[in-house]
KEVEXGU-800680 format. One record per residue (C-alpha): residue number from 1; residue in three letters; x, y, z. Coordinates in Angstrom, 1 decimal. Example, Ala and Ser with C-alpha at 12.3 -4.5 7.8 and 13.67 -1.06 7.14 Angstrom:
# residues 2
+-----+------+--------+--------+--------+
: pos : code :      x :      y :      z :
+-----+------+--------+--------+--------+
:   1 :  ALA :   12.3 :   -4.5 :    7.8 :
:   2 :  SER :   13.7 :   -1.1 :    7.1 :
+-----+------+--------+--------+--------+
//
This chain:
# residues 349
+-----+------+--------+--------+--------+
: pos : code :      x :      y :      z :
+-----+------+--------+--------+--------+
:   1 :  MET :    2.8 :   18.0 :    9.1 :
:   2 :  SER :    5.6 :   17.2 :    7.2 :
:   3 :  SER :    6.8 :   13.4 :    6.6 :
:   4 :  GLY :   10.5 :   14.4 :    7.0 :
:   5 :  ALA :   10.4 :   15.3 :   10.8 :
:   6 :  SER :    9.3 :   13.1 :   13.8 :
:   7 :  PRO :    6.2 :   14.4 :   15.2 :
:   8 :  SER :    6.9 :   13.0 :   18.7 :
:   9 :  ALA :   10.3 :   14.7 :   18.9 :
:  10 :  SER :    8.7 :   18.1 :   18.3 :
:  11 :  HIS :    5.4 :   17.7 :   19.8 :
:  12 :  PRO :    5.6 :   15.5 :   22.6 :
:  13 :  HIS :    2.3 :   13.6 :   23.5 :
:  14 :  ALA :    1.0 :   11.5 :   26.3 :
:  15 :  PRO :    1.3 :    7.9 :   25.8 :
:  16 :  LEU :   -1.6 :    6.4 :   24.1 :
:  17 :  ASP :   -3.0 :    2.7 :   23.7 :
:  18 :  ILE :   -2.6 :    1.9 :   20.2 :
:  19 :  LEU :   -4.3 :   -1.4 :   18.5 :
:  20 :  LEU :   -3.1 :   -2.7 :   15.1 :
:  21 :  LEU :   -4.9 :   -5.1 :   13.5 :
:  22 :  GLY :   -2.4 :   -7.0 :   11.6 :
:  23 :  GLY :    1.2 :   -6.3 :   12.7 :
:  24 :  SER :    3.9 :   -8.2 :   10.7 :
:  25 :  GLY :    3.2 :   -6.6 :    7.3 :
:  26 :  LEU :    5.2 :   -3.9 :    5.4 :
:  27 :  ILE :    2.7 :   -1.0 :    6.7 :
:  28 :  SER :    1.8 :   -2.4 :    9.9 :
:  29 :  GLY :    5.4 :   -3.4 :   11.0 :
:  30 :  ALA :    6.5 :    0.2 :   10.3 :
:  31 :  ALA :    3.3 :    1.6 :   12.1 :
:  32 :  ALA :    4.2 :   -0.3 :   15.2 :
:  33 :  ALA :    7.8 :    0.7 :   15.1 :
:  34 :  THR :    6.9 :    4.4 :   14.8 :
:  35 :  PHE :    4.3 :    4.3 :   17.6 :
:  36 :  LEU :    6.7 :    2.6 :   19.9 :
:  37 :  ALA :    9.5 :    5.2 :   18.9 :
:  38 :  ALA :    6.9 :    8.0 :   19.8 :
:  39 :  GLY :    6.3 :    6.4 :   23.3 :
:  40 :  HIS :    3.0 :    4.7 :   22.6 :
:  41 :  ARG :    1.7 :    1.4 :   24.1 :
:  42 :  VAL :    1.2 :   -0.9 :   21.1 :
:  43 :  THR :   -1.0 :   -4.1 :   20.9 :
:  44 :  VAL :   -1.0 :   -6.2 :   18.0 :
:  45 :  LEU :   -3.8 :   -8.5 :   17.1 :
:  46 :  SER :   -2.9 :  -11.1 :   14.5 :
:  47 :  ARG :   -3.1 :  -15.0 :   14.1 :
:  48 :  GLY :    0.3 :  -15.3 :   15.7 :
:  49 :  GLN :    2.2 :  -16.8 :   12.8 :
:  50 :  ARG :    4.9 :  -14.1 :   12.6 :
:  51 :  PRO :    7.2 :  -12.7 :   15.1 :
:  52 :  LEU :    6.4 :   -9.0 :   16.2 :
:  53 :  PRO :    8.6 :   -6.3 :   17.3 :
:  54 :  ALA :   10.0 :   -6.2 :   20.8 :
:  55 :  GLY :    7.8 :   -4.2 :   23.3 :
:  56 :  VAL :    4.5 :   -5.0 :   21.4 :
:  57 :  GLU :    1.7 :   -6.8 :   23.5 :
:  58 :  ALA :    0.4 :   -9.6 :   21.2 :
:  59 :  LEU :   -3.3 :  -10.6 :   21.0 :
:  60 :  THR :   -4.0 :  -13.9 :   19.0 :
:  61 :  ALA :   -7.1 :  -14.3 :   16.9 :
:  62 :  ASP :   -8.2 :  -14.9 :   13.5 :
:  63 :  ARG :   -9.8 :  -11.7 :   12.4 :
:  64 :  SER :  -12.5 :  -13.6 :   10.4 :
:  65 :  ASP :  -13.8 :  -15.6 :   13.5 :
:  66 :  ARG :  -16.4 :  -13.5 :   15.2 :
:  67 :  HIS :  -15.8 :  -15.4 :   18.5 :
:  68 :  ALA :  -12.3 :  -15.4 :   18.9 :
:  69 :  LEU :  -12.1 :  -11.6 :   18.0 :
:  70 :  CYS :  -14.7 :  -10.9 :   20.6 :
:  71 :  ALA :  -12.8 :  -13.1 :   23.3 :
:  72 :  ALA :   -9.5 :  -11.3 :   22.2 :
:  73 :  LEU :  -10.8 :   -7.7 :   22.6 :
:  74 :  LYS :  -13.3 :   -8.1 :   25.1 :
:  75 :  GLY :  -13.1 :   -5.4 :   27.9 :
:  76 :  ARG :  -10.1 :   -3.7 :   26.3 :
:  77 :  ARG :  -10.1 :    0.1 :   25.6 :
:  78 :  PHE :   -7.8 :    1.7 :   23.0 :
:  79 :  ASP :   -7.2 :    5.4 :   22.2 :
:  80 :  PHE :   -6.7 :    4.6 :   18.5 :
:  81 :  THR :   -7.0 :    1.5 :   16.2 :
:  82 :  ALA :   -5.3 :    0.9 :   12.7 :
:  83 :  ASP :   -6.8 :   -1.8 :   10.7 :
:  84 :  PHE :   -4.6 :   -3.4 :    8.0 :
:  85 :  LEU :   -7.1 :   -6.3 :    7.6 :
:  86 :  ALA :  -10.4 :   -5.1 :    6.4 :
:  87 :  PHE :  -11.0 :   -6.2 :    3.0 :
:  88 :  ASP :  -14.7 :   -6.2 :    2.9 :
:  89 :  ALA :  -17.8 :   -4.8 :    4.8 :
:  90 :  PRO :  -18.2 :   -7.8 :    7.1 :
:  91 :  ASP :  -14.7 :   -7.2 :    8.2 :
:  92 :  VAL :  -15.7 :   -3.7 :    9.5 :
:  93 :  GLU :  -19.2 :   -4.6 :   10.6 :
:  94 :  MET :  -17.6 :   -7.3 :   12.9 :
:  95 :  LEU :  -15.7 :   -4.8 :   14.8 :
:  96 :  PHE :  -18.4 :   -2.3 :   15.5 :
:  97 :  HIS :  -21.5 :   -4.3 :   15.8 :
:  98 :  GLU :  -20.3 :   -6.1 :   19.0 :
:  99 :  PRO :  -19.8 :   -4.3 :   22.4 :
: 100 :  TYR :  -16.9 :   -5.9 :   23.5 :
: 101 :  ALA :  -14.1 :   -3.2 :   23.2 :
: 102 :  SER :  -13.5 :    0.5 :   22.9 :
: 103 :  LEU :  -11.4 :    1.0 :   19.6 :
: 104 :  GLY :  -10.9 :    4.9 :   19.9 :
: 105 :  ARG :  -10.2 :    6.6 :   16.7 :
: 106 :  TYR :  -10.3 :    4.3 :   13.9 :
: 107 :  VAL :   -8.3 :    3.9 :   10.6 :
: 108 :  MET :   -8.9 :    1.6 :    8.0 :
: 109 :  ILE :   -6.1 :    1.2 :    5.3 :
: 110 :  SER :   -7.6 :    1.2 :    2.0 :
: 111 :  THR :   -6.4 :    1.3 :   -1.7 :
: 112 :  GLY :   -6.3 :    3.2 :   -4.8 :
: 113 :  GLN :   -8.1 :    0.2 :   -6.3 :
: 114 :  VAL :  -11.3 :    1.8 :   -5.4 :
: 115 :  TYR :  -10.8 :    4.1 :   -8.3 :
: 116 :  LEU :   -9.5 :    1.4 :  -10.6 :
: 117 :  VAL :  -12.8 :   -0.4 :  -10.4 :
: 118 :  THR :  -14.9 :    2.6 :  -11.3 :
: 119 :  ASP :  -16.3 :    3.3 :  -14.6 :
: 120 :  ARG :  -14.2 :    5.9 :  -16.8 :
: 121 :  ALA :  -12.7 :    7.6 :  -13.9 :
: 122 :  THR :   -9.4 :    9.6 :  -15.1 :
: 123 :  PRO :   -6.1 :    9.7 :  -13.1 :
: 124 :  PRO :   -5.0 :   11.5 :  -10.8 :
: 125 :  TRP :   -8.0 :   10.6 :   -8.8 :
: 126 :  ARG :   -9.3 :   12.8 :   -6.2 :
: 127 :  GLU :  -11.4 :   11.3 :   -3.2 :
: 128 :  ALA :  -14.9 :   11.9 :   -4.8 :
: 129 :  ASP :  -14.0 :   10.0 :   -8.0 :
: 130 :  ALA :  -14.7 :    6.8 :   -6.1 :
: 131 :  ASP :  -18.4 :    7.6 :   -6.0 :
: 132 :  ARG :  -18.7 :    6.8 :   -9.6 :
: 133 :  PRO :  -20.4 :    3.5 :  -10.6 :
: 134 :  VAL :  -18.5 :    0.1 :  -10.5 :
: 135 :  MET :  -17.2 :   -1.1 :  -14.0 :
: 136 :  PRO :  -18.5 :   -4.2 :  -15.3 :
: 137 :  GLU :  -17.2 :   -7.5 :  -13.8 :
: 138 :  PRO :  -14.2 :   -8.6 :  -15.7 :
: 139 :  GLU :  -14.1 :  -12.3 :  -16.7 :
: 140 :  LEU :  -13.5 :  -15.0 :  -14.1 :
: 141 :  GLY :  -10.0 :  -16.4 :  -13.5 :
: 142 :  THR :   -8.3 :  -13.2 :  -15.0 :
: 143 :  ARG :   -6.0 :  -11.0 :  -13.3 :
: 144 :  ALA :   -8.5 :   -8.1 :  -14.0 :
: 145 :  HIS :  -11.2 :  -10.1 :  -12.2 :
: 146 :  ASN :   -8.8 :  -10.5 :   -9.0 :
: 147 :  ASN :   -8.1 :   -6.8 :   -9.0 :
: 148 :  TRP :  -11.7 :   -6.1 :   -9.5 :
: 149 :  VAL :  -12.7 :   -8.2 :   -6.4 :
: 150 :  TYR :  -10.0 :   -6.5 :   -4.3 :
: 151 :  GLY :  -11.3 :   -3.0 :   -5.4 :
: 152 :  THR :  -15.0 :   -3.6 :   -4.9 :
: 153 :  GLY :  -14.5 :   -5.3 :   -1.6 :
: 154 :  LYS :  -12.5 :   -2.3 :   -0.3 :
: 155 :  ARG :  -15.3 :    0.1 :   -1.6 :
: 156 :  ARG :  -17.8 :   -1.8 :    0.2 :
: 157 :  ALA :  -15.8 :   -1.7 :    3.3 :
: 158 :  GLU :  -15.5 :    2.0 :    3.0 :
: 159 :  ALA :  -19.1 :    2.2 :    2.5 :
: 160 :  THR :  -19.9 :    0.2 :    5.5 :
: 161 :  LEU :  -17.4 :    2.8 :    7.5 :
: 162 :  ARG :  -19.1 :    5.9 :    6.4 :
: 163 :  ALA :  -22.5 :    4.4 :    7.3 :
: 164 :  LEU :  -21.3 :    3.7 :   10.8 :
: 165 :  ARG :  -20.0 :    7.6 :   11.0 :
: 166 :  ARG :  -23.5 :    8.4 :   10.3 :
: 167 :  SER :  -25.4 :    6.0 :   12.4 :
: 168 :  HIS :  -23.1 :    5.3 :   15.3 :
: 169 :  GLY :  -20.7 :    8.2 :   15.5 :
: 170 :  VAL :  -17.8 :    6.2 :   14.7 :
: 171 :  ARG :  -14.7 :    8.5 :   14.4 :
: 172 :  GLY :  -13.5 :    6.4 :   11.5 :
: 173 :  VAL :  -11.4 :    7.3 :    8.4 :
: 174 :  ALA :  -10.1 :    5.3 :    5.4 :
: 175 :  LEU :   -6.5 :    6.1 :    4.0 :
: 176 :  ARG :   -6.3 :    5.1 :    0.2 :
: 177 :  LEU :   -3.0 :    4.1 :   -0.9 :
: 178 :  PRO :   -1.3 :    3.4 :   -4.2 :
: 179 :  VAL :    1.6 :    0.8 :   -4.2 :
: 180 :  VAL :    3.7 :    1.2 :   -1.1 :
: 181 :  GLN :    7.6 :    1.2 :   -1.4 :
: 182 :  GLY :    9.5 :    0.4 :    1.6 :
: 183 :  GLU :   13.0 :   -1.1 :    2.7 :
: 184 :  ALA :   11.2 :   -4.3 :    4.2 :
: 185 :  ASP :    8.8 :   -4.8 :    1.1 :
: 186 :  SER :    8.2 :   -8.5 :    0.6 :
: 187 :  SER :    6.2 :   -8.3 :   -2.5 :
: 188 :  ARG :    9.3 :   -8.2 :   -4.6 :
: 189 :  ARG :    7.8 :   -5.7 :   -7.0 :
: 190 :  LEU :   10.7 :   -3.5 :   -7.2 :
: 191 :  TRP :   13.0 :   -6.3 :   -6.8 :
: 192 :  ALA :   11.5 :   -7.9 :  -10.1 :
: 193 :  TYR :   13.2 :   -4.7 :  -12.0 :
: 194 :  LEU :   16.3 :   -4.8 :   -9.9 :
: 195 :  GLU :   17.0 :   -8.6 :  -10.4 :
: 196 :  ARG :   16.7 :   -8.1 :  -14.1 :
: 197 :  MET :   18.9 :   -5.3 :  -14.3 :
: 198 :  LEU :   21.6 :   -7.1 :  -12.1 :
: 199 :  ASP :   21.7 :  -10.4 :  -14.2 :
: 200 :  GLY :   22.9 :   -8.2 :  -17.1 :
: 201 :  GLY :   20.1 :   -8.8 :  -19.5 :
: 202 :  PRO :   17.8 :   -6.4 :  -21.2 :
: 203 :  VAL :   14.8 :   -5.4 :  -19.3 :
: 204 :  LEU :   11.5 :   -5.1 :  -21.4 :
: 205 :  LEU :    9.3 :   -2.1 :  -20.6 :
: 206 :  PRO :    5.7 :   -2.3 :  -22.0 :
: 207 :  ASP :    5.1 :    0.7 :  -24.0 :
: 208 :  GLY :    8.3 :    1.9 :  -23.5 :
: 209 :  GLY :    7.6 :    2.8 :  -19.8 :
: 210 :  GLN :    6.2 :    6.2 :  -20.9 :
: 211 :  HIS :    3.2 :    6.2 :  -18.4 :
: 212 :  PRO :    3.3 :    8.3 :  -15.0 :
: 213 :  VAL :    3.6 :    6.4 :  -12.0 :
: 214 :  ARG :    2.8 :    7.4 :   -8.3 :
: 215 :  PHE :    3.8 :    5.5 :   -5.0 :
: 216 :  VAL :    3.9 :    6.1 :   -1.5 :
: 217 :  TYR :    6.8 :    5.6 :    1.2 :
: 218 :  VAL :    5.9 :    3.1 :    3.8 :
: 219 :  GLY :    7.6 :    5.6 :    6.5 :
: 220 :  ASP :    5.1 :    8.4 :    5.4 :
: 221 :  VAL :    2.1 :    6.1 :    5.9 :
: 222 :  ALA :    3.3 :    5.3 :    9.5 :
: 223 :  ALA :    3.9 :    8.9 :   10.2 :
: 224 :  ALA :    0.3 :    9.7 :    9.0 :
: 225 :  LEU :   -1.1 :    7.0 :   11.3 :
: 226 :  LEU :    0.8 :    8.7 :   14.1 :
: 227 :  ALA :   -0.3 :   12.1 :   13.3 :
: 228 :  ILE :   -4.0 :   11.1 :   13.2 :
: 229 :  ALA :   -3.7 :    9.3 :   16.5 :
: 230 :  GLN :   -2.2 :   12.2 :   18.0 :
: 231 :  GLY :   -5.1 :   14.6 :   16.8 :
: 232 :  ALA :   -4.4 :   15.6 :   13.4 :
: 233 :  PRO :   -7.8 :   17.1 :   12.1 :
: 234 :  ALA :   -8.2 :   14.4 :    9.4 :
: 235 :  ASP :  -12.1 :   14.7 :    9.5 :
: 236 :  ALA :  -13.1 :   13.5 :    6.1 :
: 237 :  PRO :  -14.2 :    9.9 :    5.5 :
: 238 :  GLU :  -11.4 :    9.3 :    3.0 :
: 239 :  TYR :   -8.0 :   10.5 :    2.0 :
: 240 :  ASN :   -5.6 :    9.9 :   -0.3 :
: 241 :  LEU :   -2.0 :    9.2 :    0.7 :
: 242 :  ALA :    0.7 :    9.6 :   -2.0 :
: 243 :  GLN :    4.0 :   11.1 :   -3.0 :
: 244 :  PRO :    3.7 :   14.4 :   -4.8 :
: 245 :  ASP :    5.6 :   13.6 :   -7.8 :
: 246 :  GLU :    4.4 :   11.3 :  -11.1 :
: 247 :  PRO :    7.6 :   10.3 :  -12.8 :
: 248 :  MET :    7.3 :    8.4 :  -15.9 :
: 249 :  LEU :    8.1 :    4.6 :  -15.0 :
: 250 :  ARG :   11.3 :    4.6 :  -17.3 :
: 251 :  ALA :   12.7 :    7.8 :  -15.6 :
: 252 :  PHE :   11.8 :    6.2 :  -12.2 :
: 253 :  LEU :   13.5 :    2.9 :  -13.2 :
: 254 :  GLU :   16.6 :    5.0 :  -14.4 :
: 255 :  ARG :   16.8 :    6.5 :  -11.1 :
: 256 :  VAL :   16.7 :    3.0 :   -9.3 :
: 257 :  ALA :   19.4 :    1.6 :  -11.8 :
: 258 :  ALA :   21.7 :    4.6 :  -10.8 :
: 259 :  LEU :   21.3 :    4.1 :   -7.1 :
: 260 :  ALA :   22.1 :    0.4 :   -7.8 :
: 261 :  GLY :   25.1 :    1.1 :   -9.7 :
: 262 :  VAL :   24.1 :   -0.6 :  -12.9 :
: 263 :  GLU :   23.5 :    0.6 :  -16.6 :
: 264 :  PRO :   20.3 :   -0.7 :  -17.6 :
: 265 :  ARG :   19.3 :   -2.0 :  -21.2 :
: 266 :  PHE :   15.7 :   -1.1 :  -21.6 :
: 267 :  VAL :   13.8 :   -2.4 :  -24.5 :
: 268 :  ASP :   10.5 :   -1.2 :  -25.8 :
: 269 :  VAL :    7.8 :   -3.6 :  -26.0 :
: 270 :  ARG :    4.2 :   -3.3 :  -27.0 :
: 271 :  SER :    1.5 :   -5.2 :  -24.9 :
: 272 :  GLU :    0.3 :   -7.1 :  -27.6 :
: 273 :  GLN :    4.0 :   -8.3 :  -28.4 :
: 274 :  LEU :    4.1 :   -9.6 :  -25.0 :
: 275 :  GLU :    0.9 :  -11.5 :  -25.4 :
: 276 :  ALA :    2.0 :  -13.0 :  -28.6 :
: 277 :  ALA :    5.2 :  -14.1 :  -26.8 :
: 278 :  GLY :    3.2 :  -15.8 :  -24.1 :
: 279 :  LEU :    4.5 :  -13.2 :  -21.6 :
: 280 :  PRO :    2.3 :  -11.6 :  -18.9 :
: 281 :  LEU :    2.3 :   -7.7 :  -18.5 :
: 282 :  THR :    3.1 :   -8.6 :  -14.8 :
: 283 :  ILE :    6.7 :   -9.0 :  -15.9 :
: 284 :  SER :    6.8 :   -5.4 :  -15.4 :
: 285 :  PRO :    4.6 :   -5.1 :  -12.1 :
: 286 :  PHE :    4.3 :   -1.2 :  -12.2 :
: 287 :  SER :    2.9 :   -1.3 :  -15.9 :
: 288 :  GLY :   -0.8 :   -1.7 :  -16.9 :
: 289 :  PRO :   -4.1 :   -0.7 :  -15.8 :
: 290 :  TRP :   -4.0 :   -1.9 :  -12.2 :
: 291 :  CYS :   -1.5 :    0.7 :  -10.7 :
: 292 :  SER :   -3.4 :    3.6 :   -9.0 :
: 293 :  ARG :   -2.6 :    7.3 :   -9.2 :
: 294 :  PRO :   -4.5 :    9.0 :   -6.2 :
: 295 :  ASP :   -4.1 :   12.9 :   -5.7 :
: 296 :  PRO :   -2.9 :   13.5 :   -2.2 :
: 297 :  SER :   -3.9 :   17.3 :   -2.2 :
: 298 :  ARG :   -6.8 :   16.9 :    0.2 :
: 299 :  ALA :   -4.5 :   15.5 :    3.1 :
: 300 :  ALA :   -2.0 :   18.2 :    2.3 :
: 301 :  MET :   -4.5 :   20.8 :    2.3 :
: 302 :  GLU :   -6.7 :   19.8 :    5.5 :
: 303 :  TRP :   -4.1 :   18.5 :    7.8 :
: 304 :  GLY :   -0.7 :   19.4 :    6.3 :
: 305 :  PHE :    0.2 :   15.9 :    5.4 :
: 306 :  HIS :    3.2 :   15.9 :    2.7 :
: 307 :  ALA :    4.6 :   12.6 :    1.7 :
: 308 :  LYS :    8.2 :   12.4 :    0.4 :
: 309 :  ARG :    9.2 :   12.4 :   -3.2 :
: 310 :  SER :   10.5 :    9.3 :   -5.0 :
: 311 :  GLU :   14.1 :   10.7 :   -5.0 :
: 312 :  GLU :   14.0 :   11.2 :   -1.3 :
: 313 :  TYR :   13.1 :    7.7 :   -0.1 :
: 314 :  LEU :   14.6 :    5.7 :   -3.1 :
: 315 :  PRO :   18.2 :    5.7 :   -1.9 :
: 316 :  SER :   17.3 :    3.9 :    1.2 :
: 317 :  VAL :   14.8 :    1.6 :   -0.3 :
: 318 :  VAL :   17.0 :    0.5 :   -3.1 :
: 319 :  ARG :   20.0 :    0.0 :   -0.7 :
: 320 :  ALA :   17.8 :   -2.3 :    1.5 :
: 321 :  HIS :   16.9 :   -4.3 :   -1.5 :
: 322 :  LEU :   20.6 :   -4.8 :   -2.7 :
: 323 :  GLU :   22.0 :   -5.4 :    1.0 :
: 324 :  ALA :   19.1 :   -8.0 :    1.8 :
: 325 :  PRO :   17.9 :   -9.1 :   -1.6 :
: 326 :  ARG :   14.7 :  -11.2 :   -1.8 :
: 327 :  GLY :   15.2 :  -15.0 :   -1.0 :
: 328 :  THR :   13.3 :  -15.9 :   -4.0 :
: 329 :  SER :   12.6 :  -14.0 :   -7.2 :
: 330 :  HIS :    9.3 :  -12.3 :   -8.4 :
: 331 :  PRO :    7.0 :  -14.7 :   -9.5 :
: 332 :  ASP :    7.2 :  -13.6 :  -13.2 :
: 333 :  TYR :   11.0 :  -14.1 :  -13.4 :
: 334 :  GLU :   10.3 :  -17.6 :  -14.2 :
: 335 :  HIS :    9.7 :  -16.2 :  -17.8 :
: 336 :  ARG :   13.1 :  -14.7 :  -18.1 :
: 337 :  ALA :   14.4 :  -16.9 :  -20.9 :
: 338 :  LEU :   11.2 :  -15.9 :  -22.9 :
: 339 :  GLU :   11.9 :  -12.3 :  -22.1 :
: 340 :  LEU :   15.4 :  -12.6 :  -23.4 :
: 341 :  GLU :   14.3 :  -14.3 :  -26.6 :
: 342 :  LEU :   11.6 :  -11.6 :  -27.3 :
: 343 :  ALA :   14.2 :   -8.9 :  -26.4 :
: 344 :  SER :   16.5 :  -10.4 :  -29.0 :
: 345 :  ARG :   14.0 :  -10.4 :  -31.8 :
: 346 :  LEU :   13.1 :   -6.9 :  -31.1 :
: 347 :  THR :   16.6 :   -5.4 :  -31.2 :
: 348 :  GLY :   18.2 :   -7.9 :  -33.5 :
: 349 :  ALA :   21.0 :   -8.6 :  -31.2 :
+-----+------+--------+--------+--------+
//
């Protein structure tokens, strides 16, 4: 399938009963809207703390509470389930080891972090690269450790799903995603760059931004879920979803700046210079070792999934960020004064 077309418009499908575990996030919100637009019946299970789209049936339960989950789903039958809340093996086990509901075909939203925690894997990663041994556990309390915990947890969740496919015939697949770009993104990662460009000051780019980046557009993830629900032959245990292009970060941000109508002033900085100045690498959220670059060729080859290139989705995403800027800054914008001081020393300005 091509992500540029509406599958429901060209291939009408009988209404399906869809369950979304988590329904108010960037991806789950887009998925709910996509399924509704295709004429399907959508039920969202969440803790009920955020509003849901009109037309969605709401089930309220804490995903981690087995009894609440069982009570909410008891006796329900669904044709397709998308799980945005599975972060470790017990999350998957809890769904399938209790005979309280029929979940239909199941998709777990996973992450490219499963590659980042492997030992000596080289990007761009193909699905089999996640089978490598796990890297040593980083120092407790570090950013690396937090990312390691997330990636290893997702690996265990995926392993549990693969085991259930073999032992119980569960029709399950994991979709591994890199950083997701979207109009309603609340992570503020793209906004971190836009806010710095818009304040008129220089933007520090670790190592000059001369490293490739790979993302995926949220609408393409939603389209992939719809395609699988409607019968796309995604039969392997895992698939990467990602844009086909891998621009250098600097080139990607230059395109963002052009769309925002600003002239950015990028200043190259080495990682060790940031550290010496007391600045975290996360002032540039798309820099460093914890941004994954999965290879999407298996999904393209096996079920015709092609995500948009960055130049196709960026105009809409940048426009949305400018028209409805984040209510708060990216967390590391609090270091802006130190950034400007370092930029001044580096440029002699």
